[in-house]
C-alpha positions as CSV (number, residue, x, y, z in Angstrom):
1,X,112.2,88.7,111.0
2,X,112.3,90.8,107.8
3,X,114.3,89.5,104.8
4,X,117.6,90.9,103.9
5,X,117.6,91.8,100.2
6,X,120.5,92.7,97.9
7,X,121.5,96.3,98.1
8,X,119.9,98.6,95.6
9,X,122.4,99.5,92.8
10,X,123.5,103.1,92.5
11,X,121.8,103.4,89.2
12,X,118.5,102.5,90.8
13,X,118.7,105.2,93.4
14,X,118.3,108.1,91.1
15,X,115.0,109.9,91.5
16,X,113.3,107.4,93.9
17,X,113.5,106.1,97.4
18,X,113.6,102.5,98.4
19,X,110.1,101.1,99.0
20,X,109.7,99.8,102.5
21,X,108.6,96.2,102.9
22,X,105.4,96.9,104.7
23,X,102.0,95.4,104.0
24,X,100.4,98.7,104.8
25,X,102.5,100.7,102.3
26,X,100.3,101.6,99.3
27,X,102.3,104.7,98.5
28,X,103.9,103.5,95.3
29,X,104.1,106.4,92.9
30,X,103.9,105.1,89.4
31,X,104.2,106.8,86.0
32,X,102.6,105.7,82.7
33,X,106.1,105.3,81.3
34,X,107.2,102.9,84.1
35,X,107.9,99.5,82.8
36,X,105.3,97.8,85.0
37,X,102.6,100.1,83.7
38,X,103.6,99.6,80.1
39,X,103.4,95.8,80.6
40,X,100.0,96.1,82.2
41,X,98.6,98.1,79.3
42,X,100.5,96.4,76.5
43,X,99.6,92.8,77.3
44,X,95.9,93.2,78.1
45,X,94.6,91.5,74.9
46,X,97.0,88.6,75.0
47,X,96.2,88.1,78.7
48,X,92.5,88.1,77.9
49,X,92.9,85.4,75.3
50,X,94.9,83.2,77.6
51,X,92.6,83.4,80.5
52,X,89.6,82.2,78.5
53,X,91.0,78.9,77.3
54,X,89.2,75.8,78.5
55,X,92.1,74.5,80.5
56,X,92.2,77.7,82.6
57,X,88.4,77.7,83.1
58,X,88.5,74.1,84.3
59,X,91.3,74.9,86.7
60,X,89.3,77.9,88.1
61,X,86.4,75.5,88.8
62,X,88.7,73.0,90.5
63,X,88.2,70.5,87.7
64,X,91.7,69.4,87.2
65,X,92.8,65.9,86.5
66,X,95.8,64.7,88.6
67,X,97.7,63.6,85.5
68,X,97.3,67.0,83.9
69,X,98.4,68.7,87.1
70,X,101.5,66.5,87.1
71,X,102.2,67.3,83.4
72,X,101.7,71.0,84.1
73,X,104.1,70.8,87.0
74,X,106.7,69.1,84.7
75,X,106.1,71.9,82.1
76,X,106.8,74.5,84.9
77,X,109.9,72.7,85.9
78,X,111.4,73.0,82.4
79,X,110.4,76.6,82.0
80,X,111.8,77.6,85.4
81,X,114.9,75.6,85.0
82,X,115.6,77.4,81.7
83,X,114.7,80.8,83.1
84,X,116.8,80.5,86.3
85,X,119.7,79.0,84.4
86,X,119.8,82.1,82.1
87,X,119.2,84.5,85.0
88,X,122.1,82.9,86.9
89,X,124.4,83.2,83.8
90,X,123.4,86.9,83.5
91,X,123.2,87.8,87.2
92,X,125.9,90.5,86.8
93,X,124.3,92.0,83.8
94,X,123.3,95.6,84.6
95,X,119.7,95.0,83.7
96,X,119.4,91.7,85.6
97,X,121.5,92.4,88.8
98,X,118.9,94.7,90.4
99,X,116.1,92.1,90.1
100,X,118.3,89.1,91.0
101,X,116.7,87.4,94.0
102,X,117.6,83.7,93.8
103,X,116.9,82.8,97.5
104,X,113.5,84.6,97.5
105,X,112.2,83.7,94.1
106,X,113.8,80.7,92.3
107,X,111.4,77.8,91.9
108,X,113.6,75.1,90.3
109,X,114.2,73.1,93.5
110,X,110.7,73.5,94.8
111,X,109.3,72.1,91.5
112,X,111.8,69.2,91.8
113,X,110.4,68.3,95.2
114,X,106.9,68.4,93.8
115,X,107.8,66.1,90.9
116,X,109.4,63.7,93.3
117,X,106.2,63.6,95.3
118,X,104.1,62.9,92.2
119,X,106.4,60.5,90.3
120,X,108.7,59.1,93.0
121,X,112.5,59.1,93.4
122,X,113.1,58.4,89.7
123,X,111.0,61.3,88.5
124,X,113.7,62.7,86.2
125,X,113.4,59.5,84.1
126,X,109.7,59.8,83.9
127,X,109.3,63.4,82.6
128,X,110.4,64.9,79.3
129,X,110.2,68.3,77.6
130,X,106.9,68.3,75.7
131,X,106.4,69.6,72.2
132,X,104.1,72.3,73.6
133,X,106.7,73.5,76.1
134,X,109.8,73.3,74.0
135,X,109.4,76.6,72.1
136,X,109.0,78.5,75.3
137,X,112.1,76.9,76.8
138,X,114.1,77.5,73.6
139,X,113.1,81.2,73.5
140,X,114.2,81.7,77.1
141,X,117.6,80.2,76.3
142,X,117.8,82.3,73.1
143,X,117.2,85.7,74.8
144,X,119.5,84.7,77.7
145,X,122.3,84.2,75.3
146,X,121.7,86.9,72.8
147,X,119.5,89.6,74.5
148,X,119.5,89.3,78.3
149,X,117.4,92.4,78.9
150,X,114.4,90.4,77.6
151,X,114.7,88.1,80.6
152,X,113.1,91.0,82.5
153,X,109.9,90.2,80.7
154,X,109.9,86.5,81.5
155,X,110.9,86.9,85.1
156,X,108.4,89.6,85.9
157,X,105.5,87.8,84.2
158,X,106.3,84.6,86.1
159,X,107.4,85.6,89.5
160,X,104.9,88.5,90.1
161,X,102.1,86.2,89.0
162,X,103.3,83.5,91.4
163,X,103.4,85.9,94.3
164,X,100.0,87.4,93.4
165,X,98.0,84.2,93.1
166,X,100.0,81.4,94.7
167,X,98.2,80.8,97.9
168,X,94.7,80.9,96.3
169,X,95.7,78.5,93.5
170,X,97.4,76.2,96.1
171,X,94.0,75.9,97.9
172,X,92.2,75.1,94.7
173,X,94.7,72.4,93.7
174,X,94.9,71.0,97.3
175,X,91.1,70.6,97.5
176,X,90.5,69.3,94.0
177,X,93.3,66.8,94.1
178,X,93.0,65.9,97.8
179,X,96.6,66.7,98.4
180,X,98.1,66.6,102.0
181,X,97.5,69.7,104.1
182,X,101.1,69.6,105.0
183,X,102.0,70.9,101.5
184,X,103.4,67.9,99.7
185,X,103.1,68.4,95.9
186,X,102.6,72.1,96.4
187,X,106.1,73.4,97.3
188,X,106.1,75.5,94.1
189,X,103.6,77.8,95.8
190,X,105.6,78.3,98.9
191,X,108.0,81.3,99.1
192,X,109.8,80.6,102.3
193,X,112.3,83.4,101.8
194,X,109.7,86.1,101.6
195,X,108.1,87.5,104.7
196,X,105.7,89.9,103.0
197,X,104.5,89.1,99.5
198,X,103.0,92.5,99.0
199,X,106.1,94.3,100.2
200,X,108.4,92.2,98.1
201,X,106.4,92.8,95.0
202,X,106.6,96.6,95.6
203,X,110.4,96.2,96.0
204,X,110.6,94.2,92.8
205,X,108.5,96.6,90.8
206,X,110.6,99.5,92.1
207,X,113.8,97.8,91.1
208,X,112.4,97.0,87.7
209,X,111.0,100.4,87.0
210,X,114.3,102.0,87.9
211,X,116.3,100.1,85.3
212,X,117.9,102.4,82.8
213,X,115.9,101.6,79.7
214,X,115.1,103.7,76.6
215,X,111.6,103.7,75.1
216,X,112.5,101.2,72.4
217,X,113.9,98.7,74.9
218,X,110.8,99.0,77.0
219,X,108.6,98.3,73.9
220,X,110.7,95.2,73.2
221,X,110.2,93.9,76.7
222,X,106.4,94.4,76.4
223,X,106.5,92.5,73.1
224,X,108.5,89.7,74.7
225,X,105.8,89.5,77.4
226,X,103.2,89.1,74.6
227,X,105.3,86.4,73.1
228,X,105.4,84.7,76.5
229,X,101.6,84.6,76.5
230,X,101.7,83.0,73.1
231,X,104.0,80.3,74.4
232,X,101.7,79.8,77.4
233,X,98.8,79.3,75.2
234,X,100.7,76.5,73.4
235,X,101.2,74.8,76.8
236,X,97.5,75.2,77.7
237,X,96.4,73.8,74.4
238,X,98.6,70.8,74.7
239,X,97.3,70.1,78.2
240,X,93.7,70.6,77.1
241,X,94.2,68.1,74.2
242,X,95.9,65.6,76.5
243,X,93.0,65.9,78.9
244,X,90.7,64.6,76.3
245,X,92.6,61.3,76.2
246,X,92.8,60.7,79.9
247,X,90.0,58.7,81.5
248,X,90.1,59.9,85.0
249,X,87.4,61.2,87.3
250,X,87.8,64.7,88.5
251,X,86.1,66.3,91.5
252,X,84.5,69.7,91.2
253,X,86.0,71.8,94.1
254,X,83.1,74.2,93.7
255,X,83.1,77.7,95.2
256,X,84.3,76.5,98.5
257,X,86.4,79.5,99.8
258,X,85.1,82.5,101.6
259,X,85.9,86.0,100.4
260,X,88.3,86.5,103.3
261,X,90.1,83.3,102.3
262,X,90.4,84.4,98.7
263,X,91.7,87.8,99.5
264,X,94.2,86.7,102.2
265,X,97.7,86.8,100.8
266,X,96.5,87.1,97.2
267,X,97.0,90.9,96.8
268,X,94.7,90.8,93.8
269,X,94.7,94.6,93.2
270,X,98.5,94.4,92.7
271,X,98.3,91.7,90.1
272,X,100.8,92.8,87.4
273,X,98.2,93.0,84.7
274,X,95.3,94.4,86.8
275,X,92.9,92.0,85.2
276,X,90.4,92.4,88.0
277,X,90.1,96.1,87.0
278,X,89.4,94.9,83.4
279,X,86.3,93.1,84.6
280,X,85.1,96.1,86.6
281,X,85.8,98.4,83.7
282,X,83.3,96.6,81.4
283,X,85.3,94.0,79.5
284,X,82.5,91.9,77.9
285,X,84.1,88.5,78.5
286,X,84.6,89.1,82.2
287,X,81.1,90.6,82.5
288,X,79.5,87.6,80.9
289,X,81.4,85.2,83.3
290,X,80.3,87.3,86.3
291,X,76.7,87.4,85.2
292,X,76.5,83.6,84.7
293,X,78.0,83.0,88.2
294,X,75.6,85.4,89.8
295,X,72.6,83.7,88.2
296,X,73.7,80.3,89.6
297,X,74.4,81.5,93.1
298,X,72.0,84.4,94.0
299,X,72.6,84.2,97.8
300,X,76.3,84.8,97.3
301,X,76.3,87.6,94.6
302,X,78.9,89.9,96.0
303,X,81.4,87.2,97.2
304,X,81.2,85.2,93.9
305,X,81.5,88.3,91.7
306,X,84.7,89.2,93.4
307,X,85.9,85.6,93.3
308,X,85.5,85.1,89.6
309,X,86.9,88.5,88.6
310,X,90.0,88.1,90.7
311,X,90.8,84.4,90.0
312,X,90.2,84.8,86.2
313,X,92.6,87.7,86.3
314,X,95.8,86.1,87.4
315,X,95.5,82.3,86.8
316,X,96.1,82.4,83.0
317,X,99.8,83.3,83.2
318,X,100.2,81.5,86.5
319,X,99.8,77.8,85.7
320,X,101.5,76.9,82.5
């Protein structure tokens, strides 16, 4: 059964038709001045820096310590709690209402369930806002109070990344941490209210691109996304440093997924920052990573090249 989404505001109907929620619909007509395209182009450098930090590289390899995963989940909880609190406060704002999908997108409750799994019933007394996460949370509250249009940058960066890479990252974490196949500890990755990830992302991008924004405001949203990457790097760095103090064995999950498994549900080509295209286009960092992988695994050259290019592309902004 298809989802029922909020009706499209009248202001969003000018000049475009609603995008059907169909996995086979690749007919999005985008303009270079569309906000989604400006975000893709304007955040490439920040995204490239974030995806090459050690914490992200280790996660890509399935080398993630359970304690770090728990701390990362707690960081996500505080970030999403702040973001969804401010979105809720501003749900009637003319720039927020068209992209307000609490049933489909909000992650606060799912993260609470994951934290209860990892920490027990008194999880709220066992976690705290870390120094590396606090600036991110403070910034979200600041823009929610003073400049709500900038919440568009935070919500798009988070939610579109979640929908693009969620199922693949779930498999990596599940295998590396030996989590139950029934999904405990991984509720964050499950979007029960969305029937078609690809179709919903098309709808979301359409709603966002139809917001009535002048060029200056679009530039400010792109800049806010770049700031978000900076906050993410602070969280990554904090987790990386913490990892050096934790004496805990980790298991290398290896390259244990087939190409079909990696592509299923991931919709990599629609990643909001098109990082996979960056690798193909000759980005030297990506090219080096791909070459090293191919040298180690010559029988699987095509599969592994696609795997590394795709996963490196969306994981940096996804787990923070």
